[in-house]
Steps between C-alpha positions, in 0.01 A plus 500: 500500500625851426634718781533876542880486483497361145508726201193507275648281227595232752153511657340448160743221412446314828122536481497376140724199563297400806181510295651331193632218721163456670267519201700506179604786275186517287262497799649808664404853393709815524227642721551215750875556490451872563266436793737247656792743461292791637554707186277610215469294185651795311810472721534134397485604134740790555762269652458196276273579206349153484438200721740299282771758567458434873559130438801572276649730764449236771675238285789740430534583870511131590781429254789291635747728329569768759505297824709225343749748349535658843552156652781415259667839550479516880463158660722254313777347715647277224416173674280296266272331754463813715433726202248267337315447826485877561389550139225241540373656821507850347317377191234326710460811718446707187239258367320488835496881521340514154279194540175676406652646184621154396159350578331763280759434229437123506126559475521759220784358288264369231332838464819706469779344292725799574498400868619154404794653316598707805455242772582170335780611271651834601528442878643145487747609229616786721552259789682258272735775382578615856569143609707417188715809563544390862598147392750642248662704776508196726680308223753783465563474873548122471199433721279331239559211263544599137159480340283716281382761758148508357438133589526538879327840473196342335504217755499748793214701344291184460595372844371822650184501290417155637580626849263793454218284369532292813670164513277371776187560293645333193718212604571444862470592863838674488468861610599755235788638708642149556462421130687816397779447756556137402468559126743794509749300711489209251518738204796695643693181579452382142648821358785555747846391380 
């Protein structure tokens, strides 16, 4: 729910995502969004223009790009298992923080092919590039077996996607955190010279 300390654009965005997640994009009107954000409908249009623009903005704001770039710039310690575990936790925190946006995306993907391009192709490719660059640096430091850096990068992206979906719901009673810790430990041992 929107609070007084938020700026108007954030209030509108939060109100819209809450409603989209509850009832679906098509079922929600700009008037409902405005009421929930405690602003006029004209204010919604002034900030976003269209309801679809609100959804696009929410998807852009939930991009993995910025938080993951910050992670790789500021938190890497150049220990494969430690770094990949921290990466996985950061990635999962980011997904959890944006859970409603991702839920709306999954529900609306068929209606908006441009969202599919952003979320299913652009974001994972950005993650893959960040990880491949990291693996290349680890090879230069002699801390990673010689391999095509994209291969382990893709594996880590998929490993984390499975972790986000929820291992316990899909395959087992293993808790997600235990799955990630064990999988990363096994993965890191396999790539360490």
